[in-house]
KOLMIFI-753159 format. One record per residue (C-alpha): y, x, z; chain; residue number from 1. Coordinates in steps of 0.2 Angstrom, whole numbers. Layout:
<atoms>
<atom Y="Y" X="X" Z="Z" ch="A" i="NUM"/>
...
</atoms>
This chain:
<atoms>
<atom Y="8" X="16" Z="-210" ch="A" i="1"/>
<atom Y="21" X="7" Z="-220" ch="A" i="2"/>
<atom Y="17" X="-7" Z="-233" ch="A" i="3"/>
<atom Y="20" X="-3" Z="-252" ch="A" i="4"/>
<atom Y="21" X="-19" Z="-263" ch="A" i="5"/>
<atom Y="13" X="-19" Z="-279" ch="A" i="6"/>
<atom Y="23" X="-16" Z="-295" ch="A" i="7"/>
<atom Y="30" X="-33" Z="-296" ch="A" i="8"/>
<atom Y="37" X="-31" Z="-279" ch="A" i="9"/>
<atom Y="33" X="-49" Z="-274" ch="A" i="10"/>
<atom Y="27" X="-52" Z="-257" ch="A" i="11"/>
<atom Y="8" X="-56" Z="-255" ch="A" i="12"/>
<atom Y="2" X="-73" Z="-252" ch="A" i="13"/>
<atom Y="-10" X="-78" Z="-238" ch="A" i="14"/>
<atom Y="-19" X="-95" Z="-240" ch="A" i="15"/>
<atom Y="-27" X="-100" Z="-224" ch="A" i="16"/>
<atom Y="-32" X="-115" Z="-213" ch="A" i="17"/>
<atom Y="-49" X="-120" Z="-206" ch="A" i="18"/>
<atom Y="-64" X="-116" Z="-216" ch="A" i="19"/>
<atom Y="-70" X="-132" Z="-226" ch="A" i="20"/>
<atom Y="-51" X="-137" Z="-227" ch="A" i="21"/>
<atom Y="-49" X="-133" Z="-246" ch="A" i="22"/>
<atom Y="-43" X="-115" Z="-244" ch="A" i="23"/>
<atom Y="-54" X="-110" Z="-259" ch="A" i="24"/>
<atom Y="-47" X="-123" Z="-270" ch="A" i="25"/>
<atom Y="-29" X="-120" Z="-265" ch="A" i="26"/>
<atom Y="-31" X="-101" Z="-267" ch="A" i="27"/>
<atom Y="-39" X="-102" Z="-284" ch="A" i="28"/>
<atom Y="-27" X="-115" Z="-290" ch="A" i="29"/>
<atom Y="-12" X="-104" Z="-285" ch="A" i="30"/>
<atom Y="-21" X="-88" Z="-292" ch="A" i="31"/>
<atom Y="-22" X="-97" Z="-309" ch="A" i="32"/>
<atom Y="-5" X="-88" Z="-311" ch="A" i="33"/>
<atom Y="-11" X="-74" Z="-323" ch="A" i="34"/>
<atom Y="0" X="-62" Z="-313" ch="A" i="35"/>
<atom Y="-10" X="-65" Z="-297" ch="A" i="36"/>
<atom Y="-25" X="-56" Z="-290" ch="A" i="37"/>
<atom Y="-37" X="-67" Z="-279" ch="A" i="38"/>
<atom Y="-45" X="-58" Z="-265" ch="A" i="39"/>
<atom Y="-57" X="-68" Z="-254" ch="A" i="40"/>
<atom Y="-60" X="-67" Z="-235" ch="A" i="41"/>
<atom Y="-57" X="-50" Z="-229" ch="A" i="42"/>
<atom Y="-59" X="-56" Z="-211" ch="A" i="43"/>
<atom Y="-75" X="-64" Z="-214" ch="A" i="44"/>
<atom Y="-88" X="-55" Z="-203" ch="A" i="45"/>
<atom Y="-99" X="-53" Z="-218" ch="A" i="46"/>
<atom Y="-85" X="-47" Z="-229" ch="A" i="47"/>
<atom Y="-88" X="-33" Z="-242" ch="A" i="48"/>
<atom Y="-83" X="-16" Z="-236" ch="A" i="49"/>
<atom Y="-77" X="-11" Z="-254" ch="A" i="50"/>
<atom Y="-64" X="-24" Z="-252" ch="A" i="51"/>
<atom Y="-59" X="-21" Z="-234" ch="A" i="52"/>
<atom Y="-66" X="-6" Z="-225" ch="A" i="53"/>
<atom Y="-62" X="-11" Z="-207" ch="A" i="54"/>
<atom Y="-76" X="-20" Z="-197" ch="A" i="55"/>
<atom Y="-73" X="-38" Z="-191" ch="A" i="56"/>
<atom Y="-83" X="-43" Z="-176" ch="A" i="57"/>
<atom Y="-78" X="-61" Z="-174" ch="A" i="58"/>
<atom Y="-76" X="-77" Z="-184" ch="A" i="59"/>
<atom Y="-57" X="-81" Z="-183" ch="A" i="60"/>
<atom Y="-52" X="-64" Z="-177" ch="A" i="61"/>
<atom Y="-35" X="-65" Z="-168" ch="A" i="62"/>
<atom Y="-23" X="-51" Z="-173" ch="A" i="63"/>
<atom Y="-7" X="-47" Z="-165" ch="A" i="64"/>
<atom Y="4" X="-32" Z="-162" ch="A" i="65"/>
<atom Y="-7" X="-27" Z="-147" ch="A" i="66"/>
<atom Y="-22" X="-24" Z="-158" ch="A" i="67"/>
<atom Y="-16" X="-24" Z="-175" ch="A" i="68"/>
<atom Y="-17" X="-5" Z="-177" ch="A" i="69"/>
<atom Y="-36" X="-6" Z="-180" ch="A" i="70"/>
<atom Y="-33" X="-18" Z="-195" ch="A" i="71"/>
<atom Y="-16" X="-13" Z="-203" ch="A" i="72"/>
<atom Y="-22" X="3" Z="-212" ch="A" i="73"/>
<atom Y="-36" X="-6" Z="-221" ch="A" i="74"/>
<atom Y="-25" X="-21" Z="-226" ch="A" i="75"/>
<atom Y="-12" X="-9" Z="-233" ch="A" i="76"/>
<atom Y="-25" X="-2" Z="-243" ch="A" i="77"/>
<atom Y="-31" X="-19" Z="-249" ch="A" i="78"/>
<atom Y="-13" X="-24" Z="-254" ch="A" i="79"/>
<atom Y="-12" X="-8" Z="-264" ch="A" i="80"/>
<atom Y="-28" X="-12" Z="-273" ch="A" i="81"/>
<atom Y="-38" X="3" Z="-265" ch="A" i="82"/>
<atom Y="-56" X="-1" Z="-268" ch="A" i="83"/>
<atom Y="-69" X="8" Z="-257" ch="A" i="84"/>
<atom Y="-83" X="11" Z="-270" ch="A" i="85"/>
<atom Y="-93" X="23" Z="-259" ch="A" i="86"/>
<atom Y="-93" X="11" Z="-244" ch="A" i="87"/>
<atom Y="-98" X="-3" Z="-255" ch="A" i="88"/>
<atom Y="-112" X="6" Z="-264" ch="A" i="89"/>
<atom Y="-120" X="11" Z="-247" ch="A" i="90"/>
<atom Y="-119" X="-7" Z="-242" ch="A" i="91"/>
<atom Y="-128" X="-15" Z="-257" ch="A" i="92"/>
<atom Y="-144" X="-24" Z="-252" ch="A" i="93"/>
<atom Y="-147" X="-35" Z="-267" ch="A" i="94"/>
<atom Y="-143" X="-38" Z="-286" ch="A" i="95"/>
<atom Y="-131" X="-51" Z="-280" ch="A" i="96"/>
<atom Y="-122" X="-38" Z="-270" ch="A" i="97"/>
<atom Y="-121" X="-27" Z="-285" ch="A" i="98"/>
<atom Y="-113" X="-41" Z="-296" ch="A" i="99"/>
<atom Y="-101" X="-45" Z="-282" ch="A" i="100"/>
<atom Y="-96" X="-26" Z="-282" ch="A" i="101"/>
<atom Y="-93" X="-27" Z="-301" ch="A" i="102"/>
<atom Y="-82" X="-43" Z="-299" ch="A" i="103"/>
<atom Y="-72" X="-35" Z="-284" ch="A" i="104"/>
<atom Y="-70" X="-18" Z="-293" ch="A" i="105"/>
<atom Y="-63" X="-27" Z="-308" ch="A" i="106"/>
<atom Y="-51" X="-38" Z="-298" ch="A" i="107"/>
<atom Y="-44" X="-22" Z="-289" ch="A" i="108"/>
<atom Y="-43" X="-12" Z="-306" ch="A" i="109"/>
<atom Y="-34" X="-25" Z="-316" ch="A" i="110"/>
<atom Y="-23" X="-29" Z="-301" ch="A" i="111"/>
<atom Y="-18" X="-11" Z="-299" ch="A" i="112"/>
<atom Y="-16" X="-8" Z="-318" ch="A" i="113"/>
<atom Y="-6" X="-24" Z="-321" ch="A" i="114"/>
<atom Y="4" X="-24" Z="-305" ch="A" i="115"/>
<atom Y="-2" X="-41" Z="-300" ch="A" i="116"/>
<atom Y="3" X="-50" Z="-284" ch="A" i="117"/>
<atom Y="-11" X="-51" Z="-271" ch="A" i="118"/>
<atom Y="-17" X="-68" Z="-265" ch="A" i="119"/>
<atom Y="-28" X="-67" Z="-250" ch="A" i="120"/>
<atom Y="-39" X="-83" Z="-247" ch="A" i="121"/>
<atom Y="-45" X="-82" Z="-229" ch="A" i="122"/>
<atom Y="-47" X="-97" Z="-217" ch="A" i="123"/>
<atom Y="-52" X="-84" Z="-204" ch="A" i="124"/>
<atom Y="-34" X="-77" Z="-203" ch="A" i="125"/>
<atom Y="-26" X="-93" Z="-197" ch="A" i="126"/>
<atom Y="-23" X="-88" Z="-179" ch="A" i="127"/>
<atom Y="-16" X="-71" Z="-186" ch="A" i="128"/>
<atom Y="-3" X="-79" Z="-198" ch="A" i="129"/>
<atom Y="12" X="-73" Z="-188" ch="A" i="130"/>
<atom Y="5" X="-55" Z="-189" ch="A" i="131"/>
<atom Y="2" X="-57" Z="-207" ch="A" i="132"/>
<atom Y="20" X="-62" Z="-210" ch="A" i="133"/>
<atom Y="28" X="-49" Z="-199" ch="A" i="134"/>
<atom Y="17" X="-34" Z="-203" ch="A" i="135"/>
<atom Y="11" X="-37" Z="-221" ch="A" i="136"/>
<atom Y="26" X="-48" Z="-226" ch="A" i="137"/>
<atom Y="15" X="-62" Z="-233" ch="A" i="138"/>
<atom Y="20" X="-79" Z="-239" ch="A" i="139"/>
<atom Y="9" X="-91" Z="-229" ch="A" i="140"/>
<atom Y="1" X="-107" Z="-235" ch="A" i="141"/>
<atom Y="-9" X="-116" Z="-222" ch="A" i="142"/>
<atom Y="-21" X="-130" Z="-228" ch="A" i="143"/>
<atom Y="-24" X="-145" Z="-216" ch="A" i="144"/>
<atom Y="-39" X="-157" Z="-219" ch="A" i="145"/>
<atom Y="-42" X="-174" Z="-210" ch="A" i="146"/>
<atom Y="-52" X="-171" Z="-194" ch="A" i="147"/>
<atom Y="-65" X="-184" Z="-201" ch="A" i="148"/>
<atom Y="-66" X="-174" Z="-217" ch="A" i="149"/>
<atom Y="-68" X="-157" Z="-208" ch="A" i="150"/>
<atom Y="-81" X="-163" Z="-196" ch="A" i="151"/>
<atom Y="-91" X="-173" Z="-208" ch="A" i="152"/>
<atom Y="-92" X="-157" Z="-220" ch="A" i="153"/>
<atom Y="-99" X="-147" Z="-206" ch="A" i="154"/>
<atom Y="-111" X="-160" Z="-201" ch="A" i="155"/>
<atom Y="-117" X="-162" Z="-219" ch="A" i="156"/>
<atom Y="-120" X="-144" Z="-221" ch="A" i="157"/>
<atom Y="-127" X="-141" Z="-204" ch="A" i="158"/>
<atom Y="-115" X="-128" Z="-199" ch="A" i="159"/>
<atom Y="-113" X="-124" Z="-180" ch="A" i="160"/>
<atom Y="-99" X="-115" Z="-173" ch="A" i="161"/>
<atom Y="-102" X="-103" Z="-158" ch="A" i="162"/>
<atom Y="-87" X="-103" Z="-147" ch="A" i="163"/>
<atom Y="-92" X="-86" Z="-141" ch="A" i="164"/>
<atom Y="-81" X="-80" Z="-155" ch="A" i="165"/>
<atom Y="-66" X="-86" Z="-146" ch="A" i="166"/>
<atom Y="-72" X="-83" Z="-128" ch="A" i="167"/>
<atom Y="-76" X="-64" Z="-132" ch="A" i="168"/>
<atom Y="-58" X="-61" Z="-138" ch="A" i="169"/>
<atom Y="-48" X="-57" Z="-122" ch="A" i="170"/>
<atom Y="-31" X="-57" Z="-130" ch="A" i="171"/>
<atom Y="-34" X="-74" Z="-139" ch="A" i="172"/>
<atom Y="-40" X="-82" Z="-123" ch="A" i="173"/>
<atom Y="-25" X="-75" Z="-113" ch="A" i="174"/>
<atom Y="-12" X="-81" Z="-126" ch="A" i="175"/>
<atom Y="-19" X="-97" Z="-132" ch="A" i="176"/>
<atom Y="-36" X="-103" Z="-126" ch="A" i="177"/>
<atom Y="-38" X="-102" Z="-107" ch="A" i="178"/>
<atom Y="-36" X="-120" Z="-105" ch="A" i="179"/>
<atom Y="-50" X="-123" Z="-117" ch="A" i="180"/>
<atom Y="-62" X="-112" Z="-108" ch="A" i="181"/>
<atom Y="-72" X="-126" Z="-99" ch="A" i="182"/>
<atom Y="-73" X="-137" Z="-115" ch="A" i="183"/>
<atom Y="-80" X="-122" Z="-125" ch="A" i="184"/>
<atom Y="-92" X="-116" Z="-112" ch="A" i="185"/>
<atom Y="-99" X="-133" Z="-110" ch="A" i="186"/>
<atom Y="-101" X="-137" Z="-128" ch="A" i="187"/>
<atom Y="-120" X="-139" Z="-132" ch="A" i="188"/>
<atom Y="-126" X="-127" Z="-146" ch="A" i="189"/>
<atom Y="-134" X="-141" Z="-156" ch="A" i="190"/>
<atom Y="-118" X="-153" Z="-155" ch="A" i="191"/>
<atom Y="-111" X="-150" Z="-172" ch="A" i="192"/>
<atom Y="-99" X="-165" Z="-172" ch="A" i="193"/>
<atom Y="-92" X="-160" Z="-155" ch="A" i="194"/>
<atom Y="-90" X="-142" Z="-160" ch="A" i="195"/>
<atom Y="-81" X="-146" Z="-176" ch="A" i="196"/>
<atom Y="-69" X="-158" Z="-168" ch="A" i="197"/>
<atom Y="-65" X="-146" Z="-154" ch="A" i="198"/>
<atom Y="-63" X="-132" Z="-167" ch="A" i="199"/>
<atom Y="-51" X="-143" Z="-177" ch="A" i="200"/>
<atom Y="-41" X="-147" Z="-162" ch="A" i="201"/>
<atom Y="-39" X="-128" Z="-157" ch="A" i="202"/>
<atom Y="-35" X="-123" Z="-175" ch="A" i="203"/>
<atom Y="-22" X="-136" Z="-178" ch="A" i="204"/>
<atom Y="-14" X="-136" Z="-161" ch="A" i="205"/>
<atom Y="-10" X="-117" Z="-166" ch="A" i="206"/>
<atom Y="-4" X="-122" Z="-183" ch="A" i="207"/>
<atom Y="7" X="-136" Z="-176" ch="A" i="208"/>
<atom Y="15" X="-123" Z="-163" ch="A" i="209"/>
<atom Y="19" X="-111" Z="-177" ch="A" i="210"/>
<atom Y="29" X="-125" Z="-186" ch="A" i="211"/>
<atom Y="45" X="-122" Z="-175" ch="A" i="212"/>
<atom Y="44" X="-103" Z="-174" ch="A" i="213"/>
<atom Y="39" X="-101" Z="-192" ch="A" i="214"/>
<atom Y="47" X="-115" Z="-202" ch="A" i="215"/>
<atom Y="45" X="-105" Z="-218" ch="A" i="216"/>
<atom Y="26" X="-107" Z="-218" ch="A" i="217"/>
<atom Y="20" X="-120" Z="-230" ch="A" i="218"/>
<atom Y="9" X="-133" Z="-223" ch="A" i="219"/>
<atom Y="-2" X="-142" Z="-236" ch="A" i="220"/>
<atom Y="-12" X="-157" Z="-232" ch="A" i="221"/>
<atom Y="-28" X="-157" Z="-242" ch="A" i="222"/>
<atom Y="-27" X="-176" Z="-245" ch="A" i="223"/>
<atom Y="-9" X="-175" Z="-252" ch="A" i="224"/>
<atom Y="-15" X="-161" Z="-265" ch="A" i="225"/>
<atom Y="-30" X="-172" Z="-269" ch="A" i="226"/>
<atom Y="-20" X="-187" Z="-273" ch="A" i="227"/>
<atom Y="-7" X="-178" Z="-283" ch="A" i="228"/>
<atom Y="-14" X="-161" Z="-288" ch="A" i="229"/>
<atom Y="-1" X="-158" Z="-302" ch="A" i="230"/>
<atom Y="14" X="-163" Z="-292" ch="A" i="231"/>
<atom Y="8" X="-154" Z="-276" ch="A" i="232"/>
<atom Y="4" X="-138" Z="-284" ch="A" i="233"/>
<atom Y="19" X="-138" Z="-294" ch="A" i="234"/>
<atom Y="29" X="-139" Z="-278" ch="A" i="235"/>
<atom Y="19" X="-125" Z="-271" ch="A" i="236"/>
<atom Y="21" X="-114" Z="-286" ch="A" i="237"/>
<atom Y="40" X="-116" Z="-286" ch="A" i="238"/>
<atom Y="42" X="-112" Z="-267" ch="A" i="239"/>
<atom Y="31" X="-96" Z="-269" ch="A" i="240"/>
<atom Y="39" X="-90" Z="-285" ch="A" i="241"/>
<atom Y="24" X="-92" Z="-296" ch="A" i="242"/>
<atom Y="24" X="-97" Z="-314" ch="A" i="243"/>
<atom Y="18" X="-115" Z="-317" ch="A" i="244"/>
<atom Y="13" X="-114" Z="-335" ch="A" i="245"/>
<atom Y="3" X="-126" Z="-346" ch="A" i="246"/>
<atom Y="-12" X="-115" Z="-343" ch="A" i="247"/>
<atom Y="-11" X="-117" Z="-325" ch="A" i="248"/>
<atom Y="-8" X="-136" Z="-327" ch="A" i="249"/>
<atom Y="-24" X="-137" Z="-337" ch="A" i="250"/>
<atom Y="-34" X="-127" Z="-324" ch="A" i="251"/>
<atom Y="-28" X="-139" Z="-310" ch="A" i="252"/>
<atom Y="-32" X="-154" Z="-320" ch="A" i="253"/>
<atom Y="-49" X="-148" Z="-324" ch="A" i="254"/>
<atom Y="-53" X="-144" Z="-306" ch="A" i="255"/>
<atom Y="-48" X="-161" Z="-299" ch="A" i="256"/>
<atom Y="-54" X="-172" Z="-314" ch="A" i="257"/>
<atom Y="-62" X="-189" Z="-311" ch="A" i="258"/>
<atom Y="-76" X="-183" Z="-322" ch="A" i="259"/>
<atom Y="-81" X="-170" Z="-308" ch="A" i="260"/>
<atom Y="-93" X="-175" Z="-295" ch="A" i="261"/>
<atom Y="-87" X="-184" Z="-280" ch="A" i="262"/>
<atom Y="-97" X="-173" Z="-268" ch="A" i="263"/>
<atom Y="-102" X="-155" Z="-269" ch="A" i="264"/>
<atom Y="-121" X="-150" Z="-269" ch="A" i="265"/>
<atom Y="-125" X="-141" Z="-253" ch="A" i="266"/>
<atom Y="-129" X="-125" Z="-263" ch="A" i="267"/>
<atom Y="-111" X="-126" Z="-271" ch="A" i="268"/>
<atom Y="-100" X="-126" Z="-256" ch="A" i="269"/>
<atom Y="-87" X="-115" Z="-264" ch="A" i="270"/>
<atom Y="-86" X="-124" Z="-280" ch="A" i="271"/>
<atom Y="-68" X="-130" Z="-284" ch="A" i="272"/>
<atom Y="-73" X="-143" Z="-297" ch="A" i="273"/>
<atom Y="-73" X="-160" Z="-288" ch="A" i="274"/>
<atom Y="-66" X="-177" Z="-291" ch="A" i="275"/>
<atom Y="-52" X="-174" Z="-278" ch="A" i="276"/>
<atom Y="-48" X="-193" Z="-276" ch="A" i="277"/>
<atom Y="-66" X="-199" Z="-274" ch="A" i="278"/>
<atom Y="-69" X="-185" Z="-261" ch="A" i="279"/>
<atom Y="-56" X="-191" Z="-249" ch="A" i="280"/>
<atom Y="-66" X="-205" Z="-241" ch="A" i="281"/>
<atom Y="-83" X="-197" Z="-241" ch="A" i="282"/>
<atom Y="-82" X="-193" Z="-222" ch="A" i="283"/>
<atom Y="-82" X="-212" Z="-218" ch="A" i="284"/>
<atom Y="-100" X="-213" Z="-224" ch="A" i="285"/>
<atom Y="-106" X="-197" Z="-217" ch="A" i="286"/>
<atom Y="-100" X="-200" Z="-199" ch="A" i="287"/>
<atom Y="-106" X="-215" Z="-189" ch="A" i="288"/>
<atom Y="-93" X="-227" Z="-181" ch="A" i="289"/>
<atom Y="-97" X="-219" Z="-164" ch="A" i="290"/>
<atom Y="-94" X="-201" Z="-171" ch="A" i="291"/>
<atom Y="-78" X="-206" Z="-179" ch="A" i="292"/>
<atom Y="-72" X="-213" Z="-162" ch="A" i="293"/>
<atom Y="-77" X="-197" Z="-153" ch="A" i="294"/>
<atom Y="-68" X="-186" Z="-166" ch="A" i="295"/>
<atom Y="-52" X="-196" Z="-164" ch="A" i="296"/>
<atom Y="-54" X="-194" Z="-145" ch="A" i="297"/>
<atom Y="-57" X="-175" Z="-145" ch="A" i="298"/>
<atom Y="-43" X="-172" Z="-157" ch="A" i="299"/>
<atom Y="-31" X="-184" Z="-149" ch="A" i="300"/>
<atom Y="-14" X="-177" Z="-146" ch="A" i="301"/>
<atom Y="-14" X="-165" Z="-161" ch="A" i="302"/>
<atom Y="-21" X="-176" Z="-175" ch="A" i="303"/>
<atom Y="-6" X="-187" Z="-174" ch="A" i="304"/>
<atom Y="5" X="-172" Z="-179" ch="A" i="305"/>
<atom Y="-3" X="-172" Z="-196" ch="A" i="306"/>
<atom Y="-11" X="-189" Z="-199" ch="A" i="307"/>
<atom Y="-6" X="-207" Z="-195" ch="A" i="308"/>
<atom Y="-16" X="-222" Z="-189" ch="A" i="309"/>
<atom Y="-19" X="-228" Z="-207" ch="A" i="310"/>
<atom Y="-27" X="-212" Z="-211" ch="A" i="311"/>
<atom Y="-41" X="-216" Z="-200" ch="A" i="312"/>
<atom Y="-45" X="-233" Z="-209" ch="A" i="313"/>
</atoms>
């Protein structure tokens, strides 16, 4: 099945990176362009079937030309704003699900009627970025967050990561992860800090490897955008062909204002209203000195590709 772009004939945008790396913030700030439709996490294993009809078995599914046929038709439908109402209705289990259906249906309807450009925010697509570019012609933006910031976020939220999601993907293991098998298999299930550090290393080793083969990918450090939101997003807008209006500027300023909280409440993990500067050093208070040393050791060899010595102080 061939891809048909929406009416404005602009390539879709994929915003990805690790989860808890600012993909939601970046995605929503880029989607502040009124001609852009924001679609969230089709590769989340808990995704809504109205948005994306194909089943997703693993967190961080690895999609290549070898297995892409099972995902491509559903993504083509998504990019053409084909909402699967019947599938969604059959999946409803709560009033919250019903409200989500209304939101998603509205996004797809308006996107179709106005010929909007699709923006997919999905951290779980990070290992599939070459496929997204080749098969779906996506412009790719990859967010990076300091290892300390990423690990501390998962520690604070109590979010484990089960490496069975990687170990049970034969193509992924064959192509990229066989050398990590022992480390993943021996990682204790209760060791959130160790899991998060190893996950960061695996993700950003892959991202770093794509830099030479896909120099057109946009790598955006969360810290750089936090320190200079207006300048950082203005650069991204220009490179992606988005319209950086006064309305967009106001939305970005409002999302990163010093009047916003310096830390998000645990029940507001997807909020984009945060004091972006004050949030930068929170990890130094959440992780112990021993944990910081451990994170540095586990991510050593990859973290230096994105962060300098002073970024750890």
